[in-house]
N, CA and C atoms of all chains as a GROMACS GRO file, in nm:
protein
  642
    1UNK      N    1   4.548   4.304   0.075
    1UNK     CA    2   4.550   4.230   0.244
    1UNK      C    3   4.595   4.140   0.272
    2UNK      N    4   4.665   4.059   0.138
    2UNK     CA    5   4.727   3.930   0.116
    2UNK      C    6   4.873   3.893   0.111
    3UNK      N    7   4.948   3.828   0.142
    3UNK     CA    8   5.108   3.878   0.119
    3UNK      C    9   5.120   3.755   0.020
    4UNK      N   10   5.210   3.696  -0.026
    4UNK     CA   11   5.239   3.641  -0.093
    4UNK      C   12   5.181   3.435  -0.095
    5UNK      N   13   5.161   3.427   0.011
    5UNK     CA   14   5.121   3.312   0.025
    5UNK      C   15   4.985   3.325   0.023
    6UNK      N   16   4.905   3.362   0.000
    6UNK     CA   17   4.725   3.400  -0.027
    6UNK      C   18   4.710   3.402   0.167
    7UNK      N   19   4.761   3.424   0.263
    7UNK     CA   20   4.686   3.449   0.377
    7UNK      C   21   4.702   3.588   0.413
    8UNK      N   22   4.561   3.625   0.523
    8UNK     CA   23   4.551   3.782   0.474
    8UNK      C   24   4.674   3.801   0.682
    9UNK      N   25   4.674   3.919   0.676
    9UNK     CA   26   4.712   3.983   0.800
    9UNK      C   27   4.690   3.886   0.900
   10UNK      N   28   4.604   3.849   0.943
   10UNK     CA   29   4.580   3.830   1.105
   10UNK      C   30   4.607   3.673   1.102
   11UNK      N   31   4.606   3.566   0.971
   11UNK     CA   32   4.637   3.492   0.922
   11UNK      C   33   4.828   3.443   0.963
   12UNK      N   34   4.876   3.543   0.883
   12UNK     CA   35   5.012   3.583   0.894
   12UNK      C   36   5.102   3.586   1.030
   13UNK      N   37   4.983   3.690   1.083
   13UNK     CA   38   5.073   3.696   1.227
   13UNK      C   39   5.056   3.590   1.305
   14UNK      N   40   4.931   3.503   1.329
   14UNK     CA   41   4.915   3.390   1.410
   14UNK      C   42   5.023   3.278   1.323
   15UNK      N   43   5.030   3.272   1.200
   15UNK     CA   44   5.156   3.148   1.165
   15UNK      C   45   5.286   3.171   1.192
   16UNK      N   46   5.304   3.342   1.229
   16UNK     CA   47   5.437   3.338   1.281
   16UNK      C   48   5.488   3.355   1.406
   17UNK      N   49   5.370   3.389   1.477
   17UNK     CA   50   5.397   3.381   1.650
   17UNK      C   51   5.412   3.189   1.710
   18UNK      N   52   5.307   3.098   1.661
   18UNK     CA   53   5.305   2.951   1.613
   18UNK      C   54   5.440   2.923   1.569
   19UNK      N   55   5.484   2.924   1.466
   19UNK     CA   56   5.646   2.912   1.395
   19UNK      C   57   5.731   2.970   1.544
   20UNK      N   58   5.740   3.070   1.556
   20UNK     CA   59   5.839   3.083   1.654
   20UNK      C   60   5.821   3.061   1.798
   21UNK      N   61   5.696   2.961   1.850
   21UNK     CA   62   5.700   2.919   1.982
   21UNK      C   63   5.716   2.777   1.955
   22UNK      N   64   5.721   2.698   1.767
   22UNK     CA   65   5.744   2.524   1.778
   22UNK      C   66   5.867   2.520   1.786
   23UNK      N   67   5.933   2.640   1.661
   23UNK     CA   68   6.026   2.639   1.684
   23UNK      C   69   6.183   2.620   1.803
   24UNK      N   70   6.094   2.714   1.909
   24UNK     CA   71   6.182   2.755   2.000
   24UNK      C   72   6.212   2.567   2.104
   25UNK      N   73   6.051   2.540   2.147
   25UNK     CA   74   6.022   2.406   2.156
   25UNK      C   75   6.105   2.320   2.116
   26UNK      N   76   6.096   2.312   1.994
   26UNK     CA   77   6.174   2.163   1.952
   26UNK      C   78   6.329   2.221   1.911
   27UNK      N   79   6.403   2.360   1.989
   27UNK     CA   80   6.551   2.366   2.029
   27UNK      C   81   6.555   2.269   2.173
   28UNK      N   82   6.455   2.355   2.215
   28UNK     CA   83   6.479   2.258   2.362
   28UNK      C   84   6.462   2.176   2.407
   29UNK      N   85   6.324   2.075   2.314
   29UNK     CA   86   6.360   1.936   2.290
   29UNK      C   87   6.443   1.837   2.242
   30UNK      N   88   6.512   1.902   2.156
   30UNK     CA   89   6.640   1.853   2.089
   30UNK      C   90   6.800   1.842   2.189
   31UNK      N   91   6.768   1.987   2.274
   31UNK     CA   92   6.875   1.983   2.363
   31UNK      C   93   6.862   1.905   2.469
   32UNK      N   94   6.729   1.908   2.506
   32UNK     CA   95   6.717   1.812   2.601
   32UNK      C   96   6.721   1.606   2.664
   33UNK      N   97   6.732   1.610   2.470
   33UNK     CA   98   6.729   1.494   2.425
   33UNK      C   99   6.864   1.455   2.402
   34UNK      N  100   6.953   1.567   2.365
   34UNK     CA  101   7.070   1.560   2.377
   34UNK      C  102   7.195   1.522   2.479
   35UNK      N  103   7.092   1.623   2.627
   35UNK     CA  104   7.143   1.579   2.762
   35UNK      C  105   7.121   1.456   2.772
   36UNK      N  106   6.986   1.398   2.757
   36UNK     CA  107   6.986   1.250   2.810
   36UNK      C  108   7.052   1.154   2.749
   37UNK      N  109   7.074   1.188   2.591
   37UNK     CA  110   7.150   1.101   2.550
   37UNK      C  111   7.306   1.091   2.592
   38UNK      N  112   7.371   1.182   2.618
   38UNK     CA  113   7.485   1.189   2.711
   38UNK      C  114   7.501   1.134   2.842
   39UNK      N  115   7.388   1.130   2.954
   39UNK     CA  116   7.389   1.080   3.037
   39UNK      C  117   7.384   0.922   3.062
   40UNK      N  118   7.346   0.919   2.888
   40UNK     CA  119   7.300   0.736   2.861
   40UNK      C  120   7.182   0.717   2.900
   41UNK      N  121   7.081   0.762   2.927
   41UNK     CA  122   6.956   0.781   2.877
   41UNK      C  123   6.868   0.760   2.750
   42UNK      N  124   6.868   0.619   2.708
   42UNK     CA  125   6.821   0.618   2.537
   42UNK      C  126   6.710   0.603   2.557
   43UNK      N  127   6.599   0.628   2.510
   43UNK     CA  128   6.440   0.590   2.526
   43UNK      C  129   6.407   0.558   2.367
   44UNK      N  130   6.503   0.613   2.270
   44UNK     CA  131   6.483   0.531   2.161
   44UNK      C  132   6.650   0.562   2.052
   45UNK      N  133   6.684   0.484   1.966
   45UNK     CA  134   6.802   0.454   1.934
   45UNK      C  135   6.820   0.582   1.788
   46UNK      N  136   6.888   0.591   1.789
   46UNK     CA  137   6.951   0.726   1.708
   46UNK      C  138   6.943   0.693   1.549
   47UNK      N  139   6.844   0.735   1.461
   47UNK     CA  140   6.809   0.885   1.458
   47UNK      C  141   6.665   0.919   1.488
   48UNK      N  142   6.636   0.790   1.511
   48UNK     CA  143   6.475   0.788   1.557
   48UNK      C  144   6.401   0.897   1.622
   49UNK      N  145   6.550   0.873   1.761
   49UNK     CA  146   6.449   0.990   1.871
   49UNK      C  147   6.488   1.142   1.812
   50UNK      N  148   6.530   1.173   1.734
   50UNK     CA  149   6.516   1.263   1.665
   50UNK      C  150   6.447   1.287   1.555
   51UNK      N  151   6.395   1.218   1.489
   51UNK     CA  152   6.280   1.231   1.403
   51UNK      C  153   6.149   1.232   1.468
   52UNK      N  154   6.129   1.186   1.604
   52UNK     CA  155   5.995   1.171   1.643
   52UNK      C  156   5.957   1.265   1.740
   53UNK      N  157   6.112   1.365   1.759
   53UNK     CA  158   6.092   1.554   1.845
   53UNK      C  159   6.061   1.615   1.700
   54UNK      N  160   6.113   1.562   1.600
   54UNK     CA  161   6.054   1.657   1.476
   54UNK      C  162   5.904   1.627   1.448
   55UNK      N  163   5.886   1.493   1.420
   55UNK     CA  164   5.768   1.492   1.407
   55UNK      C  165   5.651   1.578   1.500
   56UNK      N  166   5.660   1.510   1.636
   56UNK     CA  167   5.587   1.609   1.740
   56UNK      C  168   5.594   1.726   1.679
   57UNK      N  169   5.667   1.785   1.641
   57UNK     CA  170   5.665   1.949   1.686
   57UNK      C  171   5.612   1.986   1.539
   58UNK      N  172   5.646   1.938   1.418
   58UNK     CA  173   5.536   1.953   1.307
   58UNK      C  174   5.413   1.880   1.278
   59UNK      N  175   5.364   1.838   1.374
   59UNK     CA  176   5.222   1.821   1.385
   59UNK      C  177   5.138   1.879   1.463
   60UNK      N  178   5.232   1.898   1.561
   60UNK     CA  179   5.131   2.019   1.681
   60UNK      C  180   5.144   2.189   1.611
   61UNK      N  181   5.290   2.211   1.548
   61UNK     CA  182   5.291   2.324   1.475
   61UNK      C  183   5.125   2.342   1.343
   62UNK      N  184   5.146   2.213   1.263
   62UNK     CA  185   5.009   2.204   1.171
   62UNK      C  186   4.854   2.215   1.252
   63UNK      N  187   4.868   2.130   1.341
   63UNK     CA  188   4.705   2.138   1.440
   63UNK      C  189   4.728   2.288   1.450
   64UNK      N  190   4.794   2.360   1.535
   64UNK     CA  191   4.759   2.473   1.562
   64UNK      C  192   4.695   2.566   1.485
   65UNK      N  193   4.823   2.541   1.364
   65UNK     CA  194   4.728   2.646   1.236
   65UNK      C  195   4.644   2.602   1.206
   66UNK      N  196   4.590   2.516   1.178
   66UNK     CA  197   4.440   2.459   1.111
   66UNK      C  198   4.371   2.523   1.228
   67UNK      N  199   4.337   2.499   1.367
   67UNK     CA  200   4.274   2.524   1.477
   67UNK      C  201   4.278   2.663   1.465
   68UNK      N  202   4.379   2.726   1.446
   68UNK     CA  203   4.355   2.891   1.407
   68UNK      C  204   4.307   2.935   1.285
   69UNK      N  205   4.300   2.860   1.181
   69UNK     CA  206   4.240   2.941   1.082
   69UNK      C  207   4.352   2.984   1.018
   70UNK      N  208   4.459   2.937   1.022
   70UNK     CA  209   4.626   3.036   0.999
   70UNK      C  210   4.689   2.917   0.872
   71UNK      N  211   4.627   2.869   0.830
   71UNK     CA  212   4.695   2.725   0.696
   71UNK      C  213   4.633   2.776   0.542
   72UNK      N  214   4.476   2.756   0.585
   72UNK     CA  215   4.450   2.789   0.453
   72UNK      C  216   4.419   2.936   0.394
   73UNK      N  217   4.471   3.005   0.239
   73UNK     CA  218   4.403   3.151   0.260
   73UNK      C  219   4.273   3.127   0.239
   74UNK      N  220   4.227   3.220   0.285
   74UNK     CA  221   4.053   3.306   0.231
   74UNK      C  222   4.048   3.211   0.161
   75UNK      N  223   4.086   3.207  -0.008
   75UNK     CA  224   4.017   3.144  -0.097
   75UNK      C  225   3.994   3.035  -0.088
   76UNK      N  226   4.068   2.939  -0.007
   76UNK     CA  227   4.064   2.802  -0.040
   76UNK      C  228   3.970   2.742   0.087
   77UNK      N  229   3.886   2.855   0.169
   77UNK     CA  230   3.855   2.764   0.326
   77UNK      C  231   3.724   2.698   0.267
   78UNK      N  232   3.665   2.707   0.179
   78UNK     CA  233   3.552   2.642   0.179
   78UNK      C  234   3.531   2.491   0.106
   79UNK      N  235   3.618   2.440   0.164
   79UNK     CA  236   3.647   2.259   0.099
   79UNK      C  237   3.615   2.204   0.205
   80UNK      N  238   3.484   2.068   0.161
   80UNK     CA  239   3.455   1.973   0.262
   80UNK      C  240   3.541   1.904   0.345
   81UNK      N  241   3.506   1.904   0.484
   81UNK     CA  242   3.556   1.766   0.557
   81UNK      C  243   3.586   1.657   0.512
   82UNK      N  244   3.445   1.580   0.463
   82UNK     CA  245   3.446   1.510   0.427
   82UNK      C  246   3.560   1.413   0.323
   83UNK      N  247   3.586   1.509   0.209
   83UNK     CA  248   3.731   1.466   0.102
   83UNK      C  249   3.834   1.428   0.234
   84UNK      N  250   3.838   1.560   0.316
   84UNK     CA  251   3.940   1.535   0.409
   84UNK      C  252   3.969   1.314   0.488
   85UNK      N  253   3.831   1.328   0.506
   85UNK     CA  254   3.830   1.215   0.628
   85UNK      C  255   3.812   1.078   0.522
   86UNK      N  256   3.763   1.111   0.348
   86UNK     CA  257   3.771   0.995   0.274
   86UNK      C  258   3.948   0.995   0.255
   87UNK      N  259   4.031   1.079   0.242
   87UNK     CA  260   4.159   1.043   0.209
   87UNK      C  261   4.248   0.995   0.342
   88UNK      N  262   4.185   1.037   0.449
   88UNK     CA  263   4.246   0.962   0.568
   88UNK      C  264   4.252   0.852   0.553
   89UNK      N  265   4.102   0.776   0.524
   89UNK     CA  266   4.048   0.667   0.514
   89UNK      C  267   4.135   0.569   0.436
   90UNK      N  268   4.139   0.608   0.351
   90UNK     CA  269   4.173   0.539   0.229
   90UNK      C  270   4.318   0.562   0.288
   91UNK      N  271   4.406   0.635   0.275
   91UNK     CA  272   4.545   0.609   0.364
   91UNK      C  273   4.556   0.494   0.425
   92UNK      N  274   4.508   0.489   0.557
   92UNK     CA  275   4.478   0.373   0.670
   92UNK      C  276   4.462   0.249   0.565
   93UNK      N  277   4.373   0.240   0.483
   93UNK     CA  278   4.360   0.118   0.391
   93UNK      C  279   4.476   0.068   0.338
   94UNK      N  280   4.522   0.195   0.311
   94UNK     CA  281   4.631   0.149   0.217
   94UNK      C  282   4.774   0.117   0.284
   95UNK      N  283   4.824   0.182   0.364
   95UNK     CA  284   4.884   0.136   0.483
   95UNK      C  285   4.867  -0.008   0.498
   96UNK      N  286   4.777  -0.041   0.585
   96UNK     CA  287   4.739  -0.192   0.587
   96UNK      C  288   4.748  -0.279   0.531
   97UNK      N  289   4.685  -0.261   0.410
   97UNK     CA  290   4.733  -0.358   0.306
   97UNK      C  291   4.863  -0.390   0.208
   98UNK      N  292   4.925  -0.276   0.280
   98UNK     CA  293   5.120  -0.266   0.206
   98UNK      C  294   5.171  -0.347   0.369
   99UNK      N  295   5.138  -0.342   0.485
   99UNK     CA  296   5.203  -0.408   0.589
   99UNK      C  297   5.153  -0.553   0.526
  100UNK      N  298   5.052  -0.560   0.518
  100UNK     CA  299   5.042  -0.714   0.490
  100UNK      C  300   5.095  -0.837   0.394
  101UNK      N  301   5.150  -0.739   0.270
  101UNK     CA  302   5.247  -0.734   0.194
  101UNK      C  303   5.339  -0.831   0.222
  102UNK      N  304   5.486  -0.879   0.093
  102UNK     CA  305   5.574  -0.911   0.125
  102UNK      C  306   5.701  -0.813   0.166
  103UNK      N  307   5.757  -0.831   0.275
  103UNK     CA  308   5.857  -0.765   0.304
  103UNK      C  309   5.993  -0.848   0.272
  104UNK      N  310   6.066  -0.727   0.187
  104UNK     CA  311   6.188  -0.814   0.137
  104UNK      C  312   6.329  -0.785   0.237
  105UNK      N  313   6.358  -0.743   0.316
  105UNK     CA  314   6.465  -0.738   0.414
  105UNK      C  315   6.453  -0.678   0.531
  106UNK      N  316   6.520  -0.704   0.592
  106UNK     CA  317   6.532  -0.650   0.768
  106UNK      C  318   6.637  -0.590   0.746
  107UNK      N  319   6.628  -0.423   0.789
  107UNK     CA  320   6.773  -0.333   0.821
  107UNK      C  321   6.803  -0.296   0.924
  108UNK      N  322   6.880  -0.203   0.930
  108UNK     CA  323   6.931  -0.165   1.100
  108UNK      C  324   6.922  -0.032   1.103
  109UNK      N  325   6.868   0.005   1.022
  109UNK     CA  326   6.881   0.180   1.028
  109UNK      C  327   6.779   0.218   1.061
  110UNK      N  328   6.670   0.163   1.147
  110UNK     CA  329   6.539   0.233   1.196
  110UNK      C  330   6.472   0.302   1.144
  111UNK      N  331   6.482   0.262   0.925
  111UNK     CA  332   6.399   0.360   0.874
  111UNK      C  333   6.248   0.336   0.863
  112UNK      N  334   6.239   0.163   0.925
  112UNK     CA  335   6.064   0.147   0.889
  112UNK      C  336   6.049   0.204   1.035
  113UNK      N  337   6.082   0.264   1.156
  113UNK     CA  338   6.035   0.310   1.224
  113UNK      C  339   6.002   0.441   1.204
  114UNK      N  340   6.086   0.472   1.132
  114UNK     CA  341   6.065   0.628   1.061
  114UNK      C  342   5.999   0.654   1.029
  115UNK      N  343   5.983   0.589   0.906
  115UNK     CA  344   5.880   0.609   0.828
  115UNK      C  345   5.748   0.587   0.871
  116UNK      N  346   5.732   0.491   0.977
  116UNK     CA  347   5.589   0.460   1.042
  116UNK      C  348   5.591   0.553   1.175
  117UNK      N  349   5.648   0.638   1.196
  117UNK     CA  350   5.603   0.692   1.309
  117UNK      C  351   5.595   0.828   1.225
  118UNK      N  352   5.680   0.879   1.150
  118UNK     CA  353   5.635   1.012   1.051
  118UNK      C  354   5.484   1.016   0.962
  119UNK      N  355   5.473   0.865   0.922
  119UNK     CA  356   5.339   0.905   0.873
  119UNK      C  357   5.201   0.877   0.970
  120UNK      N  358   5.233   0.806   1.088
  120UNK     CA  359   5.147   0.778   1.208
  120UNK      C  360   5.109   0.973   1.234
  121UNK      N  361   5.208   1.010   1.267
  121UNK     CA  362   5.174   1.153   1.346
  121UNK      C  363   5.143   1.233   1.249
  122UNK      N  364   5.167   1.226   1.108
  122UNK     CA  365   5.060   1.280   0.980
  122UNK      C  366   4.946   1.242   0.910
  123UNK      N  367   4.937   1.160   0.961
  123UNK     CA  368   4.774   1.120   0.991
  123UNK      C  369   4.702   1.123   1.159
  124UNK      N  370   4.748   1.167   1.227
  124UNK     CA  371   4.708   1.186   1.374
  124UNK      C  372   4.663   1.286   1.376
  125UNK      N  373   4.807   1.436   1.321
  125UNK     CA  374   4.736   1.543   1.310
  125UNK      C  375   4.653   1.586   1.182
  126UNK      N  376   4.628   1.578   1.097
  126UNK     CA  377   4.517   1.557   1.020
  126UNK      C  378   4.401   1.539   1.025
  127UNK      N  379   4.361   1.427   1.114
  127UNK     CA  380   4.241   1.417   1.195
  127UNK      C  381   4.201   1.466   1.324
  128UNK      N  382   4.294   1.499   1.405
  128UNK     CA  383   4.276   1.587   1.496
  128UNK      C  384   4.257   1.753   1.405
  129UNK      N  385   4.324   1.809   1.358
  129UNK     CA  386   4.310   1.902   1.296
  129UNK      C  387   4.161   1.897   1.218
  130UNK      N  388   4.094   1.797   1.162
  130UNK     CA  389   3.963   1.853   1.114
  130UNK      C  390   3.879   1.844   1.233
  131UNK      N  391   3.889   1.769   1.295
  131UNK     CA  392   3.793   1.796   1.441
  131UNK      C  393   3.776   1.937   1.527
  132UNK      N  394   3.932   1.963   1.498
  132UNK     CA  395   3.895   2.112   1.585
  132UNK      C  396   3.836   2.257   1.508
  133UNK      N  397   3.880   2.200   1.353
  133UNK     CA  398   3.834   2.340   1.270
  133UNK      C  399   3.744   2.311   1.251
  134UNK      N  400   3.624   2.218   1.244
  134UNK     CA  401   3.508   2.130   1.228
  134UNK      C  402   3.412   2.245   1.373
  135UNK      N  403   3.518   2.202   1.510
  135UNK     CA  404   3.445   2.253   1.595
  135UNK      C  405   3.455   2.438   1.639
  136UNK      N  406   3.541   2.473   1.587
  136UNK     CA  407   3.596   2.606   1.603
  136UNK      C  408   3.512   2.712   1.502
  137UNK      N  409   3.481   2.628   1.382
  137UNK     CA  410   3.382   2.712   1.288
  137UNK      C  411   3.265   2.728   1.330
  138UNK      N  412   3.202   2.592   1.414
  138UNK     CA  413   3.070   2.608   1.422
  138UNK      C  414   3.075   2.726   1.531
  139UNK      N  415   3.152   2.726   1.640
  139UNK     CA  416   3.151   2.839   1.714
  139UNK      C  417   3.122   2.962   1.678
  140UNK      N  418   3.255   2.977   1.566
  140UNK     CA  419   3.243   3.116   1.477
  140UNK      C  420   3.130   3.185   1.462
  141UNK      N  421   3.058   3.027   1.365
  141UNK     CA  422   2.899   3.081   1.297
  141UNK      C  423   2.780   3.120   1.440
  142UNK      N  424   2.809   3.027   1.562
  142UNK     CA  425   2.747   3.116   1.685
  142UNK      C  426   2.752   3.248   1.711
  143UNK      N  427   2.852   3.224   1.737
  143UNK     CA  428   2.913   3.407   1.750
  143UNK      C  429   2.836   3.504   1.653
  144UNK      N  430   2.885   3.492   1.522
  144UNK     CA  431   2.816   3.560   1.425
  144UNK      C  432   2.668   3.606   1.427
  145UNK      N  433   4.033   4.451   2.510
  145UNK     CA  434   3.989   4.547   2.416
  145UNK      C  435   3.808   4.521   2.366
  146UNK      N  436   3.762   4.577   2.387
  146UNK     CA  437   3.598   4.547   2.382
  146UNK      C  438   3.526   4.501   2.228
  147UNK      N  439   3.432   4.478   2.237
  147UNK     CA  440   3.369   4.483   2.106
  147UNK      C  441   3.353   4.557   2.013
  148UNK      N  442   3.381   4.566   1.877
  148UNK     CA  443   3.372   4.667   1.758
  148UNK      C  444   3.220   4.616   1.749
  149UNK      N  445   3.140   4.714   1.810
  149UNK     CA  446   3.002   4.721   1.780
  149UNK      C  447   2.966   4.769   1.669
  150UNK      N  448   3.025   4.929   1.578
  150UNK     CA  449   2.993   4.977   1.514
  150UNK      C  450   3.033   4.930   1.416
  151UNK      N  451   3.108   4.848   1.365
  151UNK     CA  452   3.133   4.783   1.242
  151UNK      C  453   3.044   4.670   1.237
  152UNK      N  454   2.995   4.582   1.360
  152UNK     CA  455   2.879   4.497   1.288
  152UNK      C  456   2.728   4.574   1.282
  153UNK      N  457   2.708   4.697   1.335
  153UNK     CA  458   2.602   4.768   1.273
  153UNK      C  459   2.616   4.801   1.165
  154UNK      N  460   2.725   4.848   1.126
  154UNK     CA  461   2.699   4.904   0.964
  154UNK      C  462   2.709   4.802   0.906
  155UNK      N  463   2.778   4.722   0.910
  155UNK     CA  464   2.786   4.590   0.837
  155UNK      C  465   2.597   4.572   0.816
  156UNK      N  466   2.536   4.558   0.910
  156UNK     CA  467   2.421   4.508   0.908
  156UNK      C  468   2.340   4.533   0.828
  157UNK      N  469   2.336   4.703   0.899
  157UNK     CA  470   2.320   4.787   0.791
  157UNK      C  471   2.281   4.765   0.662
  158UNK      N  472   2.409   4.731   0.634
  158UNK     CA  473   2.398   4.726   0.500
  158UNK      C  474   2.402   4.563   0.376
  159UNK      N  475   2.314   4.503   0.523
  159UNK     CA  476   2.304   4.379   0.500
  159UNK      C  477   2.392   4.284   0.467
  160UNK      N  478   2.488   4.285   0.498
  160UNK     CA  479   2.607   4.168   0.426
  160UNK      C  480   2.656   4.101   0.579
  161UNK      N  481   2.662   3.989   0.547
  161UNK     CA  482   2.717   3.871   0.640
  161UNK      C  483   2.901   3.910   0.654
  162UNK      N  484   2.941   3.850   0.796
  162UNK     CA  485   3.036   3.845   0.740
  162UNK      C  486   3.145   3.837   0.661
  163UNK      N  487   3.068   3.655   0.612
  163UNK     CA  488   3.190   3.634   0.504
  163UNK      C  489   3.172   3.703   0.338
  164UNK      N  490   3.067   3.809   0.358
  164UNK     CA  491   3.052   3.898   0.212
  164UNK      C  492   3.183   3.982   0.243
  165UNK      N  493   3.168   4.060   0.379
  165UNK     CA  494   3.233   4.162   0.446
  165UNK      C  495   3.398   4.080   0.412
  166UNK      N  496   3.426   4.009   0.462
  166UNK     CA  497   3.529   3.930   0.442
  166UNK      C  498   3.609   3.938   0.312
  167UNK      N  499   3.489   3.888   0.207
  167UNK     CA  500   3.562   3.852   0.076
  167UNK      C  501   3.555   3.958  -0.012
  168UNK      N  502   3.436   4.082   0.047
  168UNK     CA  503   3.479   4.243  -0.006
  168UNK      C  504   3.618   4.271   0.017
  169UNK      N  505   3.652   4.265   0.122
  169UNK     CA  506   3.811   4.374   0.192
  169UNK      C  507   3.921   4.223   0.142
  170UNK      N  508   3.889   4.124   0.116
  170UNK     CA  509   3.979   4.034   0.093
  170UNK      C  510   4.062   3.925   0.208
  171UNK      N  511   3.987   3.940   0.321
  171UNK     CA  512   4.055   3.832   0.404
  171UNK      C  513   3.948   3.738   0.475
  172UNK      N  514   3.967   3.669   0.561
  172UNK     CA  515   3.906   3.531   0.581
  172UNK      C  516   3.799   3.583   0.727
  173UNK      N  517   3.676   3.479   0.697
  173UNK     CA  518   3.577   3.539   0.788
  173UNK      C  519   3.602   3.541   0.939
  174UNK      N  520   3.704   3.401   0.984
  174UNK     CA  521   3.743   3.416   1.119
  174UNK      C  522   3.837   3.524   1.143
  175UNK      N  523   3.922   3.636   1.017
  175UNK     CA  524   3.960   3.754   1.058
  175UNK      C  525   3.827   3.886   1.101
  176UNK      N  526   3.748   3.844   1.059
  176UNK     CA  527   3.657   3.984   1.024
  176UNK      C  528   3.570   3.986   1.139
  177UNK      N  529   3.552   3.837   1.195
  177UNK     CA  530   3.490   3.773   1.302
  177UNK      C  531   3.548   3.821   1.469
  178UNK      N  532   3.683   3.819   1.404
  178UNK     CA  533   3.832   3.857   1.529
  178UNK      C  534   3.817   3.998   1.588
  179UNK      N  535   3.762   4.075   1.440
  179UNK     CA  536   3.760   4.220   1.455
  179UNK      C  537   3.671   4.285   1.512
  180UNK      N  538   3.544   4.227   1.498
  180UNK     CA  539   3.434   4.255   1.578
  180UNK      C  540   3.417   4.240   1.694
  181UNK      N  541   3.492   4.065   1.735
  181UNK     CA  542   3.467   4.056   1.877
  181UNK      C  543   3.598   4.163   1.926
  182UNK      N  544   3.679   4.217   1.883
  182UNK     CA  545   3.790   4.245   1.963
  182UNK      C  546   3.869   4.224   2.005
  183UNK      N  547   3.912   4.087   1.909
  183UNK     CA  548   3.978   3.983   1.957
  183UNK      C  549   4.109   3.999   1.820
  184UNK      N  550   4.132   4.100   1.757
  184UNK     CA  551   4.220   4.147   1.713
  184UNK      C  552   4.215   4.273   1.641
  185UNK      N  553   4.316   4.332   1.674
  185UNK     CA  554   4.353   4.482   1.609
  185UNK      C  555   4.406   4.494   1.461
  186UNK      N  556   4.312   4.506   1.357
  186UNK     CA  557   4.336   4.537   1.193
  186UNK      C  558   4.471   4.643   1.186
  187UNK      N  559   4.534   4.638   1.094
  187UNK     CA  560   4.609   4.742   1.026
  187UNK      C  561   4.564   4.845   0.998
  188UNK      N  562   4.556   4.950   0.952
  188UNK     CA  563   4.549   5.055   0.880
  188UNK      C  564   4.443   5.027   0.785
  189UNK      N  565   4.545   4.958   0.730
  189UNK     CA  566   4.522   4.946   0.540
  189UNK      C  567   4.361   4.846   0.564
  190UNK      N  568   4.352   4.749   0.668
  190UNK     CA  569   4.276   4.697   0.645
  190UNK      C  570   4.119   4.761   0.700
  191UNK      N  571   4.200   4.857   0.815
  191UNK     CA  572   4.032   4.915   0.843
  191UNK      C  573   3.999   5.017   0.726
  192UNK      N  574   4.082   5.083   0.656
  192UNK     CA  575   4.063   5.197   0.554
  192UNK      C  576   3.958   5.097   0.434
  193UNK      N  577   3.994   4.931   0.404
  193UNK     CA  578   3.936   4.914   0.299
  193UNK      C  579   3.810   4.857   0.380
  194UNK      N  580   3.786   4.833   0.466
  194UNK     CA  581   3.638   4.793   0.580
  194UNK      C  582   3.590   4.964   0.557
  195UNK      N  583   3.614   5.031   0.609
  195UNK     CA  584   3.557   5.191   0.547
  195UNK      C  585   3.513   5.227   0.430
  196UNK      N  586   3.584   5.194   0.320
  196UNK     CA  587   3.545   5.179   0.183
  196UNK      C  588   3.381   5.083   0.184
  197UNK      N  589   3.434   4.987   0.184
  197UNK     CA  590   3.323   4.867   0.160
  197UNK      C  591   3.171   4.915   0.243
  198UNK      N  592   3.230   4.921   0.340
  198UNK     CA  593   3.093   4.964   0.435
  198UNK      C  594   2.998   5.138   0.442
  199UNK      N  595   3.122   5.235   0.368
  199UNK     CA  596   3.060   5.364   0.337
  199UNK      C  597   3.113   5.462   0.467
  200UNK      N  598   3.170   5.394   0.527
  200UNK     CA  599   3.185   5.456   0.672
  200UNK      C  600   3.346   5.568   0.671
  201UNK      N  601   3.379   5.655   0.758
  201UNK     CA  602   3.496   5.676   0.809
  201UNK      C  603   3.598   5.640   0.865
  202UNK      N  604   3.662   5.634   0.909
  202UNK     CA  605   3.801   5.567   0.984
  202UNK      C  606   3.718   5.574   1.105
  203UNK      N  607   3.704   5.749   1.175
  203UNK     CA  608   3.627   5.762   1.273
  203UNK      C  609   3.534   5.692   1.335
  204UNK      N  610   3.412   5.714   1.252
  204UNK     CA  611   3.253   5.642   1.248
  204UNK      C  612   3.312   5.484   1.319
  205UNK      N  613   3.402   5.414   1.277
  205UNK     CA  614   3.411   5.297   1.291
  205UNK      C  615   3.512   5.259   1.332
  206UNK      N  616   3.619   5.320   1.403
  206UNK     CA  617   3.721   5.266   1.482
  206UNK      C  618   3.805   5.384   1.587
  207UNK      N  619   3.729   5.494   1.581
  207UNK     CA  620   3.798   5.561   1.669
  207UNK      C  621   3.688   5.543   1.824
  208UNK      N  622   3.812   5.590   1.934
  208UNK     CA  623   3.734   5.513   2.051
  208UNK      C  624   3.648   5.640   2.127
  209UNK      N  625   3.659   5.736   2.076
  209UNK     CA  626   3.622   5.862   2.184
  209UNK      C  627   3.447   5.843   2.177
  210UNK      N  628   3.380   5.945   2.294
  210UNK     CA  629   3.262   5.926   2.261
  210UNK      C  630   3.182   5.976   2.137
  211UNK      N  631   3.253   6.134   2.052
  211UNK     CA  632   3.199   6.167   1.971
  211UNK      C  633   3.159   6.063   1.860
  212UNK      N  634   3.215   5.962   1.871
  212UNK     CA  635   3.234   5.875   1.739
  212UNK      C  636   3.133   5.778   1.794
  213UNK      N  637   3.040   5.772   1.856
  213UNK     CA  638   3.033   5.638   1.928
  213UNK      C  639   2.886   5.577   1.870
  214UNK      N  640   2.843   5.686   1.835
  214UNK     CA  641   2.702   5.683   1.780
  214UNK      C  642   2.701   5.708   1.599
   0.00000   0.00000   0.00000
């Protein structure tokens, strides 16, 4: 019943649907952004604006996948949420510790803000997904 | 699509949980839950696997006629 990713048929169907939706969403978001850029509206300097849109789309995609149980194959679904929360806390602590350290030099290519946005979006996505997953699996158990 | 109570009762008759049945047919527990709730239409391959594990025929579990309701 599983494909090469280890996902079952329902998980694969859901993943495909969500993937298509998010791809179209990202396409239109980038199209609107380029239109705004051409019209002189610059909400963030290039390439940070593109990175924000891509990060937002990938975060929403991952959160939706995890919330609908379409991310982990059936065999690996029994992992503890506590491990995930500990990993998030350690990551945040590491990020704070690094930000307090010595910064060698300033650059003008927005690489700092891009890294920050990608990391923040990733952490936020994982946190939201963990909460949603917990809530939905509790609801499923009540239904059973 | 309504709930598939026949799968649920056949599973209960075999004293299996959704997790046990899901593991036996190689899908996630959420998939079995969705099938029983009528939220997901399984493929014929998965239907056959469920029937084999529960010792029933496709008609008994999945056919929507009055003859097979019991």
